[in-house]
N, C-alpha and C positions, 0 to 999 in steps of 0.2 A: 483394247489395241485401234492403232490406228487406222482408220481409212481412206482419209486423205493426207497428202502431202503437200506444199507449195516452196517449191526450190527456186531459189532466186542467184544471179549472176552477177554478183557487182563489175564495177569502172576498172576495176586493176584484176581481175580473175581472168584467165586465157579463154578462150572460146571449143580449145579440146577439152583444156579442163573440166570447165562443164561440164560441156558433151561424154566425159570418161565417166563425172559421179549421175547425170542421169541414165546413161549403161549400164553402170553397177545398180542401181534400182530398178532397175529393168530386169534385172537377172535374180535378185531379189524377190519378186513380185508383183513389182510396183509398173502401172501403166502411165504414159502420160497422155493426157485428156486434152489438154490444152496449153498454150503458148501464146506469149504476150511481150509486149518492150514497151520499156517508156522510158525516153530518154537513151543510154547506156547502159539499162538494168534489163537483163530479161528473165520471164518470171514462167516456171512450166506449174499446174496443177497436175499430181500423182495420184492417182489413186489405186491401192490395194487389190490386186483380185482374187477373188474365192474361192 
């Protein structure tokens, strides 16, 4: 089972679509532990809660 996952928001993906993806993963037991951005990309490090 995966313990960590990196979610990437691409240039053409809307912020609301990206937020929905993060929220869906959160509902499935993942927790956002870090957020960073580079140019027009955003990355969220997710950790599975036990």
